[in-house]
C-alpha positions as CSV (number, residue, x, y, z in Angstrom):
1,X,-6.4,18.7,53.1
2,X,-8.0,22.1,53.0
3,X,-10.5,22.8,55.7
4,X,-14.1,23.1,54.8
5,X,-17.5,23.2,56.6
6,X,-19.3,21.0,54.1
7,X,-18.7,17.3,54.9
8,X,-19.9,14.1,53.2
9,X,-20.4,10.8,55.1
10,X,-19.4,7.7,53.0
11,X,-18.5,4.1,53.5
12,X,-15.3,2.9,51.9
13,X,-14.6,-0.8,51.3
14,X,-11.4,-2.6,50.3
15,X,-10.8,-6.3,49.6
16,X,-11.1,-7.2,53.3
17,X,-11.9,-3.9,55.2
18,X,-14.8,-1.5,55.4
19,X,-15.0,1.7,57.4
20,X,-17.2,4.8,57.6
21,X,-15.6,8.2,56.9
22,X,-16.7,11.8,57.1
23,X,-14.8,13.6,54.4
24,X,-14.7,17.2,53.1
25,X,-17.0,17.4,50.1
26,X,-15.1,20.3,48.4
27,X,-11.5,18.8,48.5
28,X,-10.2,17.1,45.4
29,X,-10.3,13.3,45.7
30,X,-6.6,13.1,44.9
31,X,-5.9,14.7,48.2
32,X,-8.4,12.5,50.1
33,X,-7.2,9.1,48.9
34,X,-3.7,9.0,50.7
35,X,-5.3,9.9,54.0
36,X,-8.0,7.3,53.5
37,X,-5.4,4.6,52.8
38,X,-3.5,5.6,56.0
39,X,-6.7,5.5,58.1
40,X,-7.7,2.1,56.8
41,X,-4.2,0.8,57.5
42,X,-3.8,-1.7,54.7
43,X,-0.6,-2.4,52.6
44,X,-2.4,-3.5,49.4
45,X,-1.7,-0.1,47.8
46,X,2.0,0.2,48.4
47,X,3.7,1.4,45.2
48,X,0.4,1.5,43.3
49,X,-2.0,4.3,42.8
50,X,-5.3,3.9,44.7
51,X,-8.6,4.9,43.2
52,X,-12.2,5.3,44.5
53,X,-14.9,3.8,42.4
54,X,-18.6,3.4,42.8
55,X,-20.4,0.1,43.1
56,X,-21.5,0.5,39.5
57,X,-17.9,0.5,38.3
58,X,-17.6,4.3,37.6
59,X,-14.2,5.5,38.5
60,X,-14.2,8.9,40.3
61,X,-12.1,11.6,38.8
62,X,-9.2,12.3,41.1
63,X,-9.2,16.0,40.1
64,X,-12.9,16.4,41.0
65,X,-14.4,16.7,44.5
66,X,-17.0,14.4,46.1
67,X,-19.6,17.2,45.6
68,X,-18.7,17.5,41.9
69,X,-19.0,13.7,41.4
70,X,-22.5,13.9,43.0
71,X,-21.7,11.6,45.9
72,X,-24.6,11.8,48.5
73,X,-24.4,10.9,52.2
74,X,-24.3,7.2,52.8
75,X,-22.8,6.3,49.4
76,X,-20.7,3.1,49.3
77,X,-17.3,3.5,47.6
78,X,-14.7,0.9,46.8
79,X,-11.0,1.7,47.2
80,X,-8.9,-0.3,44.7
81,X,-5.8,-0.1,42.6
82,X,-7.4,-2.0,39.7
83,X,-8.9,0.5,37.3
84,X,-10.9,-0.6,34.2
85,X,-9.0,0.1,31.1
86,X,-10.8,1.1,27.9
87,X,-11.4,-1.7,25.4
88,X,-9.0,-1.8,22.5
89,X,-10.4,-0.1,19.3
90,X,-11.4,-2.7,16.8
91,X,-10.3,-2.2,13.3
92,X,-12.1,-3.5,10.3
93,X,-12.2,-3.2,6.6
94,X,-15.0,-0.9,5.4
95,X,-15.8,-2.8,2.2
96,X,-16.0,-6.1,4.0
97,X,-18.3,-4.6,6.6
98,X,-20.6,-3.2,3.9
99,X,-20.8,-6.5,2.1
100,X,-21.5,-8.4,5.3
101,X,-24.2,-5.9,6.3
102,X,-26.0,-6.1,3.0
103,X,-25.8,-9.9,3.1
104,X,-27.5,-9.9,6.6
105,X,-30.4,-7.7,5.4
106,X,-33.6,-9.6,5.4
107,X,-36.8,-8.8,3.6
108,X,-40.2,-9.5,5.0
109,X,-41.9,-12.7,3.7
110,X,-44.9,-12.5,1.4
111,X,-47.3,-13.4,4.2
112,X,-46.0,-10.6,6.4
113,X,-46.0,-8.1,3.6
114,X,-49.6,-9.1,2.7
115,X,-50.7,-8.8,6.3
116,X,-49.2,-5.3,6.6
117,X,-50.8,-4.2,3.4
118,X,-54.1,-5.5,4.6
119,X,-53.9,-3.5,7.8
120,X,-53.0,-0.4,5.8
121,X,-56.1,-0.8,3.6
122,X,-58.2,-1.6,6.7
123,X,-57.1,1.6,8.4
124,X,-57.8,3.7,5.3
125,X,-61.3,2.2,4.8
126,X,-62.1,2.7,8.5
127,X,-60.9,6.3,8.4
128,X,-62.9,7.1,5.2
129,X,-66.0,5.4,6.5
130,X,-65.8,7.3,9.8
131,X,-65.4,10.6,8.0
132,X,-68.3,9.9,5.6
133,X,-70.7,8.8,8.3
134,X,-69.5,11.5,10.8
135,X,-69.9,14.2,8.3
136,X,-73.6,14.0,8.6
137,X,-73.4,15.1,12.2
138,X,-72.2,18.6,11.0
139,X,-75.1,19.1,8.6
140,X,-78.6,18.9,10.1
141,X,-80.1,18.4,6.6
142,X,-77.8,15.6,5.5
143,X,-79.0,12.0,5.3
144,X,-77.9,9.9,8.2
145,X,-76.9,6.2,7.6
146,X,-77.2,4.7,11.0
147,X,-77.7,1.2,9.5
148,X,-74.3,1.4,7.8
149,X,-72.8,2.3,11.1
150,X,-74.4,-0.6,12.8
151,X,-73.2,-3.0,10.1
152,X,-69.7,-1.5,10.4
153,X,-69.8,-2.2,14.2
154,X,-70.9,-5.8,13.7
155,X,-68.2,-6.3,11.1
156,X,-65.4,-4.8,13.3
157,X,-66.5,-6.8,16.3
158,X,-66.7,-10.1,14.3
159,X,-63.3,-9.4,12.8
160,X,-61.9,-8.8,16.3
161,X,-63.2,-12.2,17.5
162,X,-61.9,-13.9,14.3
163,X,-58.4,-12.6,14.8
164,X,-58.3,-12.7,18.6
165,X,-55.0,-14.7,18.5
166,X,-53.4,-11.6,17.1
167,X,-54.0,-9.4,20.2
168,X,-52.8,-6.2,18.6
169,X,-55.1,-6.4,15.6
170,X,-57.9,-7.7,17.8
171,X,-57.6,-4.8,20.2
172,X,-57.5,-2.3,17.3
173,X,-60.7,-3.8,15.7
174,X,-62.3,-3.8,19.2
175,X,-61.7,-0.1,19.6
176,X,-62.9,0.5,16.1
177,X,-66.1,-1.4,16.9
178,X,-66.7,0.8,20.0
179,X,-66.1,3.9,17.9
180,X,-68.6,2.8,15.2
181,X,-71.1,1.9,17.9
182,X,-70.9,5.4,19.4
183,X,-71.2,7.0,16.0
184,X,-74.2,4.8,15.1
185,X,-76.0,5.8,18.4
186,X,-75.4,9.5,17.6
187,X,-76.7,9.0,14.0
188,X,-79.8,7.2,15.3
189,X,-81.1,10.3,17.1
190,X,-81.4,13.0,14.5
191,X,-84.2,14.8,16.4
192,X,-82.0,15.2,19.5
193,X,-78.7,16.8,18.5
194,X,-76.1,18.0,20.9
195,X,-75.8,16.5,24.4
196,X,-78.5,13.8,24.0
197,X,-76.7,12.4,21.0
198,X,-73.4,12.7,22.9
199,X,-74.9,10.8,25.8
200,X,-76.2,8.0,23.5
201,X,-72.8,7.8,21.8
202,X,-70.9,7.5,25.1
203,X,-73.3,4.9,26.4
204,X,-73.0,2.8,23.3
205,X,-69.2,3.0,23.2
206,X,-68.9,2.0,26.8
207,X,-71.2,-1.0,26.4
208,X,-69.4,-2.3,23.3
209,X,-66.0,-1.8,24.9
210,X,-67.0,-3.9,27.9
211,X,-68.6,-6.6,25.6
212,X,-65.5,-6.6,23.4
213,X,-63.2,-7.0,26.4
214,X,-65.2,-10.0,27.7
215,X,-65.3,-11.6,24.3
216,X,-61.6,-11.2,23.5
217,X,-60.3,-11.5,27.0
218,X,-57.3,-9.3,26.2
219,X,-56.0,-5.8,26.3
220,X,-57.6,-4.7,29.6
221,X,-55.4,-1.6,29.6
222,X,-57.2,-0.6,26.3
223,X,-60.8,-1.6,26.7
224,X,-61.3,-0.8,30.4
225,X,-60.0,2.8,30.1
226,X,-62.2,3.3,27.0
227,X,-65.2,2.0,28.9
228,X,-64.4,4.0,32.0
229,X,-63.9,7.3,30.1
230,X,-67.1,6.9,28.0
231,X,-69.1,5.9,31.1
232,X,-67.8,8.9,33.0
233,X,-68.6,11.2,30.1
234,X,-72.1,9.7,30.0
235,X,-72.6,10.2,33.7
236,X,-71.5,13.8,33.5
237,X,-73.8,14.4,30.6
238,X,-76.9,12.7,31.9
239,X,-77.4,15.5,34.5
240,X,-77.4,18.1,31.8
241,X,-79.8,16.2,29.6
242,X,-82.2,15.7,32.6
243,X,-82.0,19.3,33.5
244,X,-80.2,18.8,36.8
245,X,-77.4,21.2,35.9
246,X,-76.7,23.4,32.8
247,X,-75.2,22.0,29.7
248,X,-72.0,23.9,30.3
249,X,-71.3,22.0,33.6
250,X,-70.8,18.6,32.0
251,X,-67.3,19.2,30.7
252,X,-65.9,21.0,33.8
253,X,-67.4,18.3,36.0
254,X,-65.9,15.5,34.0
255,X,-62.4,17.1,33.9
256,X,-62.4,18.0,37.6
257,X,-63.3,14.5,38.7
258,X,-60.7,13.1,36.3
259,X,-57.9,15.4,37.7
260,X,-58.9,14.4,41.2
261,X,-58.7,10.7,40.3
262,X,-55.3,11.4,38.6
263,X,-54.0,13.0,41.8
264,X,-55.1,10.0,43.9
265,X,-54.1,7.3,41.3
266,X,-51.0,6.2,43.2
267,X,-52.8,5.7,46.5
268,X,-55.8,4.0,44.9
269,X,-53.6,1.5,43.0
270,X,-51.5,0.7,46.1
271,X,-54.5,0.2,48.4
272,X,-56.6,-1.7,45.8
273,X,-53.8,-4.1,45.1
274,X,-53.3,-4.8,48.8
275,X,-49.7,-3.6,48.7
276,X,-50.2,-1.5,51.8
277,X,-50.8,-4.6,54.0
278,X,-48.0,-5.1,56.6
279,X,-46.0,-8.3,56.8
280,X,-46.3,-9.4,53.2
281,X,-43.9,-12.2,52.1
282,X,-41.5,-11.5,49.3
283,X,-43.4,-13.4,46.6
284,X,-46.6,-11.6,47.4
285,X,-44.9,-8.2,47.4
286,X,-43.6,-8.8,43.8
287,X,-47.0,-10.0,42.6
288,X,-48.9,-7.2,44.3
289,X,-46.4,-4.6,43.0
290,X,-47.1,-5.8,39.4
291,X,-50.8,-5.6,40.0
292,X,-50.5,-2.1,41.6
293,X,-48.4,-0.9,38.6
294,X,-50.9,-2.2,36.1
295,X,-53.8,-0.6,37.9
296,X,-51.8,2.7,38.2
297,X,-51.3,2.7,34.4
298,X,-55.0,2.0,33.9
299,X,-56.0,4.8,36.3
300,X,-53.6,7.3,34.6
301,X,-54.8,6.4,31.1
302,X,-58.4,6.7,32.1
303,X,-58.1,9.9,34.1
304,X,-55.9,11.7,31.5
305,X,-58.2,10.7,28.6
306,X,-61.3,11.7,30.6
307,X,-59.7,15.1,31.5
308,X,-58.9,15.7,27.9
309,X,-62.5,14.8,26.8
310,X,-63.8,17.1,29.5
311,X,-61.7,19.9,28.1
312,X,-63.1,19.2,24.6
313,X,-66.7,19.1,25.9
314,X,-66.1,22.4,27.8
315,X,-64.9,24.1,24.6
316,X,-67.9,22.7,22.6
317,X,-70.5,23.8,25.1
318,X,-69.0,27.1,26.1
319,X,-71.3,30.1,26.5
320,X,-68.7,32.1,28.5
321,X,-65.6,31.9,26.4
322,X,-63.3,33.6,28.8
323,X,-64.1,31.3,31.7
324,X,-64.0,28.2,29.5
325,X,-60.7,29.3,28.1
326,X,-59.2,29.8,31.6
327,X,-60.5,26.4,32.7
328,X,-59.1,24.5,29.7
329,X,-55.8,26.2,30.2
330,X,-55.7,25.0,33.8
331,X,-56.6,21.4,32.7
332,X,-53.9,21.4,30.1
333,X,-51.3,22.8,32.5
334,X,-52.2,20.3,35.2
335,X,-51.8,17.4,32.8
336,X,-48.5,18.7,31.6
337,X,-47.2,19.2,35.1
338,X,-48.2,15.6,36.0
339,X,-46.3,14.4,33.0
340,X,-43.1,16.1,34.3
341,X,-43.5,14.3,37.7
342,X,-43.7,10.9,36.1
343,X,-40.8,8.6,35.2
344,X,-42.7,5.9,33.3
345,X,-42.5,6.7,29.6
346,X,-46.0,5.3,29.0
347,X,-47.5,7.6,31.7
348,X,-45.6,10.6,30.3
349,X,-46.8,9.9,26.8
350,X,-50.5,9.6,27.6
351,X,-50.4,12.7,29.9
352,X,-48.6,14.8,27.3
353,X,-51.0,13.6,24.5
354,X,-54.0,14.5,26.8
355,X,-52.5,17.9,27.5
356,X,-52.1,18.4,23.7
357,X,-55.7,17.5,23.2
358,X,-56.7,20.1,25.8
359,X,-54.5,22.7,24.2
360,X,-56.0,21.9,20.7
361,X,-59.5,22.5,22.1
362,X,-58.3,25.8,23.7
363,X,-56.9,27.0,20.4
364,X,-60.0,26.1,18.5
365,X,-62.2,27.9,21.0
366,X,-60.0,31.0,20.8
367,X,-60.0,30.9,17.0
368,X,-63.8,30.7,16.9
369,X,-64.7,33.3,19.6
370,X,-61.8,35.7,19.1
371,X,-60.3,35.6,15.6
372,X,-58.2,38.7,16.4
373,X,-56.2,36.5,18.8
374,X,-54.7,34.4,16.0
375,X,-51.3,36.1,16.0
376,X,-51.0,35.5,19.7
377,X,-52.1,31.9,19.3
378,X,-49.4,31.4,16.6
379,X,-46.8,32.9,18.9
380,X,-48.0,30.7,21.8
381,X,-47.7,27.6,19.5
382,X,-44.1,28.5,18.7
383,X,-43.3,29.0,22.4
384,X,-44.9,25.6,23.2
385,X,-42.9,23.9,20.5
386,X,-39.7,25.4,21.9
387,X,-40.7,24.5,25.4
388,X,-41.5,20.9,24.3
389,X,-38.1,20.5,22.8
390,X,-36.4,21.9,25.9
391,X,-38.6,19.7,28.1
392,X,-37.6,16.6,26.2
393,X,-33.9,17.5,26.5
394,X,-34.2,18.6,30.1
395,X,-35.7,15.2,31.2
396,X,-32.4,13.6,30.4
397,X,-30.7,15.6,33.1
398,X,-31.5,17.3,36.4
399,X,-33.1,20.7,36.2
400,X,-31.7,23.6,38.3
401,X,-33.1,24.0,41.7
402,X,-34.6,27.4,40.9
403,X,-36.6,25.8,38.0
404,X,-37.7,22.9,40.1
405,X,-39.0,25.3,42.8
406,X,-40.8,27.4,40.2
407,X,-42.4,24.3,38.8
408,X,-43.5,23.3,42.3
409,X,-45.0,26.7,43.0
410,X,-46.8,26.6,39.6
411,X,-48.1,23.1,40.4
412,X,-49.6,24.3,43.7
413,X,-51.2,27.3,42.0
414,X,-52.7,25.2,39.1
415,X,-54.1,22.7,41.6
416,X,-55.7,25.4,43.6
417,X,-57.2,27.0,40.5
418,X,-58.9,23.8,39.2
419,X,-62.1,24.0,41.3
420,X,-62.7,27.8,41.0
421,X,-62.1,27.8,37.3
422,X,-64.3,24.8,36.8
423,X,-67.1,26.5,38.7
424,X,-66.7,29.6,36.6
425,X,-66.8,27.6,33.3
426,X,-69.9,25.8,34.5
427,X,-71.7,29.0,35.3
428,X,-71.9,28.5,39.1
429,X,-70.9,32.1,39.9
430,X,-73.5,33.6,37.5
431,X,-76.2,31.6,39.3
432,X,-75.4,33.2,42.6
433,X,-77.4,36.3,43.5
434,X,-75.5,39.5,42.8
435,X,-72.5,37.6,41.2
436,X,-71.8,37.7,37.5
437,X,-75.0,39.6,36.7
438,X,-73.2,42.6,35.2
């Protein structure tokens, strides 16, 4: 065996022996196996080739080294002469396979097809009604039909209660009822556009979300985040309506608090579920782990959605486009970096969707305030598309260490920039004497 300074500590087990070895990590396994057999001192491999396999059944390539196979310190390997052989290739007649496949095809029953068609029509009607009623918000002289919105809210809530056995449809109708409630509240205050209408809309949506959750007793991971996001938005807006802080501070405040909650979500879920208590029995550990994971999902959904809403409000109320643009970029980047650090697909999806919403508000703000930046925006969108494709592919493997270190440095820089950029977007620096007065 060639001498090397890089060693790997592994445990090797046979049928009736187990021993710990410190082996060179850069020497081919084919050179290591004979020495390992001699050191263990068993005769089970006389005249037969010995192989090292992992506990998962993966046979290590004898031409590769332990480092190339990715064997870490402390790995348990099995020394055996029985190597799994590939399964024989099954042969079949193509025409027979086609006939059998077509015969096994099933068509949905008429009740199922009718139910799906009804949901499609319901989605279409709801989207059109929301567009027609919400269009009046853009024109101050348009007639507002708050009564129709109230009727739509009652109809959606009644339908959710009527079909509560179908939890998916009931949850969708419940969210629709909360949306119509918010729109109705905004339409009911034509003399107070802007933040007062937004405050009323968020308050109504949160109230209806909580009522719907209690009536249906289902989908807490849907209604509770909706209620939490809308209540947080209302709380951030009430100060601006009351004159406690400028209107531009509501969005940055909401997004900053949401990102802080997102950073603490794991600790909050573990402590709130009681999983950090010492000496828990096995049954309690499993139960509390499930509870902690559910609460973690609810916190991530709530914080990510609230951060995205804060970015949208920041763009809508911006009077300093440069500062608002910088803050929204920081929020979107923070959400995207959080998505990279998660392994749960649901967490990754909600974080990436929220980051996309923040990016959309950033693009809209740039397009309105700086039309000359459209070529740069288009180029940025192309770069983001390429990066998203690379990101989706890269998550299947392990990124190079240089890229991981760069992502870590960027994460620290983005985290440090959240509070200063939020203060700049909210106009805190311009309120200080001698700062931002030029």
